C-alpha positions in Angstrom: 40.9 18.1 72.8 44.5 17.5 71.5 45.1 14.9 68.9 48.4 12.9 68.9 50.1 11.7 65.8 49.8 7.9 65.7 52.9 5.7 65.7 55.2 4.9 63.0 54.2 5.7 59.4 55.4 2.7 57.4 55.2 4.6 54.1 58.1 6.8 55.0 61.2 5.1 53.5 64.2 7.3 54.3 65.5 9.7 56.9 65.3 12.6 54.3 61.6 11.9 53.8 61.1 11.7 57.6 62.8 15.0 58.0 60.6 16.7 55.5 57.4 15.2 56.8 58.2 16.1 60.4 59.1 19.7 59.4 55.7 20.0 57.7 53.8 18.4 60.5 55.4 20.8 63.0 54.4 23.8 60.9 51.0 22.4 60.1 50.1 22.2 63.8 49.5 26.0 63.6 47.5 25.6 60.4 45.1 23.3 62.3 44.5 26.0 64.9 43.7 28.5 62.2 41.6 26.2 60.0 38.2 26.7 61.8 38.3 30.5 61.4 39.4 30.3 57.7 36.6 27.8 57.2 34.0 29.9 58.9 35.0 33.1 57.0 35.9 31.4 53.7 39.1 33.4 53.9 42.4 32.5 52.2 45.2 31.3 54.6 47.9 33.8 53.5 49.8 33.2 56.7 50.0 29.4 56.1 51.2 30.0 52.5 53.8 32.5 53.8 55.1 29.9 56.3 55.4 27.3 53.6 57.4 29.8 51.5 59.7 30.4 54.5 60.1 26.7 55.0 61.1 26.4 51.4 58.3 24.1 50.4 57.6 26.0 47.2 60.9 24.8 45.9 60.9 21.2 47.0 59.7 19.8 43.6 61.9 22.3 41.6 64.8 20.6 39.8 68.2 20.8 41.5 69.7 22.7 38.6 67.5 25.7 39.5 68.2 25.5 43.2 65.3 23.2 44.2 65.4 19.9 46.0 63.8 17.8 43.2 61.9 15.5 45.5 60.1 12.5 44.0 56.4 12.1 43.4 56.4 9.6 46.2 57.9 12.1 48.7 55.6 14.9 47.5 52.6 12.7 48.4 54.0 12.1 51.9 54.3 15.9 52.3 50.8 16.6 51.0 49.3 14.0 53.4 51.1 15.6 56.3 49.7 19.0 55.5 46.2 17.8 54.9 46.1 15.9 58.2 46.0 19.4 59.7 44.2 21.6 57.1 42.8 20.2 53.9 42.3 23.6 52.3 45.9 24.6 52.7 47.1 21.3 51.4 44.9 21.2 48.4 45.8 24.8 47.5 49.6 24.5 47.7 49.4 21.0 46.1 48.6 22.6 42.8 51.8 24.5 42.9 54.2 21.7 43.9 52.4 19.3 41.7 52.5 21.5 38.6 56.2 22.1 39.1 56.7 18.3 39.2 54.4 18.0 36.1 56.4 20.5 34.1 59.7 18.9 35.3 58.5 15.5 34.1 56.8 16.5 30.9 59.1 19.2 29.5 56.0 21.0 28.4 57.4 24.5 28.9 60.2 26.1 26.8 63.4 25.8 28.9 63.8 29.5 29.3 60.2 29.9 30.7 60.5 26.9 32.9 63.8 28.2 34.3 62.2 31.6 35.1 59.3 29.9 36.9 61.6 27.7 38.9 64.1 30.4 39.8 61.3 32.7 41.1 59.9 29.8 43.1 63.3 29.3 44.7 64.2 33.0 45.2 60.8 34.4 46.2 58.4 31.5 46.8 56.6 32.4 43.6 53.5 30.1 43.0 52.0 28.7 39.8 48.8 27.0 38.8 46.9 26.2 35.7 43.4 27.9 35.3 41.4 26.4 32.5 37.8 25.9 33.8 35.2 28.3 32.6 31.5 28.9 33.5 30.2 27.8 30.1 32.6 25.0 29.3 33.1 23.4 32.7 36.1 21.2 33.2 38.7 21.4 30.3 39.0 17.6 30.6 35.6 17.4 28.8 37.1 19.0 25.7 35.1 22.3 25.4 36.7 25.2 23.6 37.4 28.0 26.0 35.5 31.2 25.6 38.5 33.1 26.8 39.9 34.7 23.6 43.5 35.7 22.6 43.6 38.3 19.9 47.0 38.6 18.0 48.6 42.0 18.3 52.0 43.4 17.7 54.5 41.5 19.8 52.0 39.0 21.3 48.3 38.6 22.2 45.6 40.4 24.1 43.7 37.9 26.3 40.2 38.5 27.6 38.0 36.1 29.5 37.0 34.6 32.8 38.2 31.4 34.6 36.5 29.6 37.4 37.8 27.2 40.1 41.1 29.1 40.1 42.6 27.5 43.2 45.3 29.5 45.0 44.3 32.6 43.1 45.0 35.1 45.9 48.6 34.1 46.0 49.5 33.2 42.4 52.5 34.8 40.6 52.2 32.7 37.5 49.0 31.4 35.8 48.7 29.1 32.8 45.7 30.2 30.9 43.9 28.5 28.0 42.4 30.7 25.3 41.0 30.3 21.8 43.1 32.2 19.3 40.9 34.6 17.3 40.6 33.7 13.7 41.5 30.0 14.0 40.4 26.8 15.7 43.6 26.8 17.6 43.7 26.9 21.4 46.7 28.5 23.0 48.2 28.0 26.5 49.6 31.3 27.8 51.7 32.0 30.8 50.3 35.1 32.5 51.5 37.1 35.5 49.2 36.9 38.5 49.5 40.7 38.9 47.8 41.1 35.5 44.5 39.5 36.4 41.5 40.6 38.5 40.3 38.2 41.3 36.5 38.1 41.8 35.8 36.4 45.1 33.1 33.9 44.1 34.3 30.9 46.2 31.6 30.3 48.8 31.2 26.5 49.1 30.3 23.8 51.5 33.8 22.3 51.7 37.4 23.3 51.1 36.3 26.8 51.8 39.8 28.3 52.3 41.4 27.2 49.0 40.9 30.6 47.3 39.4 29.0 44.2 37.8 32.2 43.0 37.1 33.4 39.5 39.9 35.3 37.7 39.1 37.9 35.0 41.4 38.9 32.2 40.6 42.2 30.5 42.7 42.7 27.4 45.8 41.4 29.2 48.8 41.7 27.0 50.8 38.4 26.8 54.2 38.6 25.0 54.5 36.1 22.1 57.2 34.1 23.9 54.8 33.3 26.7 52.6 31.4 24.3 53.6 28.0 25.7 51.8 25.6 23.4 49.1 25.5 20.7 46.5 22.8 20.4 44.2 21.8 17.6 40.7 20.4 18.4 41.1 17.0 20.1 44.8 17.5 20.9 46.2 17.0 24.4 48.6 19.4 26.0 52.2 18.4 26.2 51.7 18.5 29.9 49.9 15.2 29.5 53.1 13.5 28.4 54.1 12.9 32.0 51.4 10.3 32.6 49.4 12.3 35.1 51.4 11.3 38.2 51.4 14.8 39.6 47.6 14.7 39.9 48.1 12.2 42.8 48.4 15.3 45.0 44.6 15.3 45.0 44.1 11.8 46.5 47.0 12.5 48.8 45.2 15.5 50.2 41.9 13.7 50.8 43.6 10.7 52.3 45.5 13.2 54.6 42.1 14.7 55.7 40.9 11.1 56.4 44.1 10.4 58.4 43.3 13.5 60.5 39.8 12.2 61.1 41.2 8.8 62.0 43.6 10.4 64.5 40.8 12.3 66.2 38.5 9.4 66.4 41.1 7.1 67.9 42.1 9.7 70.5 38.5 10.3 71.4 37.7 6.6 71.7 40.7 5.9 73.8 40.0 8.7 76.3 36.2 9.1 76.4 34.6 7.0 79.2 30.9 7.7 79.9 29.7 6.9 83.4 27.8 3.9 82.0 31.0 2.1 81.2 34.0 0.9 83.3 36.4 1.7 80.5 36.8 4.0 77.5 34.6 3.4 74.5 37.5 2.0 72.4 36.9 -1.3 74.2 33.3 -1.4 73.1 33.3 -4.1 70.3 31.3 -2.1 67.7 33.6 0.9 68.3 36.7 -1.2 68.0 35.3 -2.7 64.8 34.9 0.8 63.3 38.4 1.8 64.2 39.7 -1.4 62.5 37.6 -0.7 59.5 39.0 2.8 59.2 42.5 1.4 59.4 41.8 -1.2 56.7 40.4 1.3 54.3 43.3 3.7 54.8 45.9 1.0 54.4 44.3 -0.3 51.2 44.0 3.2 49.5 47.4 4.4 50.6 49.1 1.2 49.5 47.6 1.6 46.0 48.6 5.3 45.9 52.2 4.8 47.0 52.7 1.8 44.9 51.7 3.7 41.8 53.9 6.7 42.9 56.9 4.4 43.2 56.2 2.9 39.8 55.9 6.4 38.3 59.2 7.5 39.8 61.0 4.4 38.5 59.5 4.3 35.1 60.5 5.6 31.7 58.4 8.3 30.1 56.7 5.8 27.9 55.7 3.6 30.8 54.5 6.6 32.8 52.0 7.4 30.0 50.7 3.8 30.2 50.1 4.3 34.0 47.6 7.2 33.4 44.4 5.0 33.8 45.7 3.6 37.1 46.5 7.1 38.3 42.8 7.9 37.8 41.9 4.8 39.7 43.9 6.0 42.7 42.0 9.2 42.8 38.6 7.4 42.6 39.6 4.9 45.3 41.2 7.5 47.6 38.3 10.1 47.5 35.7 7.5 48.2 37.8 6.0 50.9 38.2 9.4 52.5 34.4 9.8 52.6 34.0 6.4 54.2 36.7 7.0 56.8 35.5 10.4 57.9 32.0 9.0 58.1 33.2 6.1 60.4 35.1 8.6 62.5 31.9 10.6 63.1 30.1 7.4 64.0 32.8 6.6 66.6 32.5 10.1 68.2 28.7 10.1 67.9 26.5 13.2 67.9 29.3 15.3 69.4 31.0 15.0 65.9 28.4 17.5 64.6 29.7 20.3 66.8 31.6 23.0 65.0 34.1 23.3 67.7 35.4 19.9 66.7 37.2 19.3 63.4 35.2 16.3 62.1 32.2 18.2 60.6 34.7 20.4 58.6 36.6 17.3 57.5 33.3 15.7 56.4 32.5 18.7 54.3 36.1 18.9 52.9 36.2 15.3 51.7 33.0 15.7 49.8 34.8 18.1 47.5 37.1 15.3 46.4 34.3 13.9 44.3 34.4 16.9 42.1 38.1 17.2 41.6 39.5 15.6 38.3 39.4 13.1 37.0 35.7 12.4 37.3 34.6 8.8 38.1 32.9 8.2 34.7 36.2 9.2 33.0 38.2 6.9 35.2 35.9 3.9 34.6 35.8 4.5 30.8 39.6 4.7 30.7 40.1 1.5 32.7 37.6 -0.2 30.4 39.4 1.0 27.3 42.7 -0.3 28.8 41.4 -3.8 29.4 39.7 -4.0 26.0 42.8 -2.9 24.3 44.8 -5.5 26.1 42.3 -8.2 25.0 42.6 -7.1 21.4 46.4 -7.2 21.5 46.5 -10.7 23.0 
């Protein structure tokens, strides 16, 4: 059955934002048609990524000085939601690129020459970038483990050897930011590597978000010139990329709320049109069904208001204030991903047993939103950060 877009979206503020969102929604209608096959096969949606390149989406967060559109964090989240309403995997995958460009723009973490090269290739060729830091032995880099990937100093640069996991967007990456321990020291380096220099091992075979291409990548004595050593970190140090306050990571909650919006759209359409022969009207008029629709709307309104409020604050803030917002950014992710789970569950309850059928999108959406629990930051980290914030405020009063 077809699903109509629902009414006015009150989070859209300007005609420029509306134009961008509508362009993505129109393009993503085709993504929704392809999503079931990519989900079934676990295949990467190259055609979707190519269409986003052709639309110019890869350059929308690029600074204007390099030919991009320099959209705000707020507008990037609108765009990511629009994509995820149709296909969560495509949205999550491309979100790492547009988000990371925004992160580098806000943090100034790259040397200007390297940032310019990444940006100009994104504008000219649709080149994509992501950071790949997780490893089989160390898990998430947010936990502070030293990478087993090793960089050996050689003439003119380094030879990097190792394996990274959860490397989202890997089949399409042109640039990869790699962390590696520098041999002979406690120092960890961040290296900018060409996508063509790594090997992709197709390990991604998961329950949800099956088409994100989050395979392992293997580096086998990959030579990295010295000028592509972006940063060096001592144990306990944070990357300069953290100086932006973490606003770019809101692309994750935007994706999962977008999936939930898609589930809401489907459930509303189903409830408004399905009329069993035991009723004189569609099931939307049944009180307990109407209550579930209202509950979905309340949950989405609450989570989206929190997310867009923080995005607006981030866009308007100084770098110092942005860093102070980091704990609240984590709170947005925690609220949004749990809300997405609840909304998709309610949508399935509205549709009933038919929601389990694989020819309808809800069972895929249900599996996709489960993945949000395992995207960073983790809930224990979020709660600890919020606790530290309020305890620090008490001490300072």
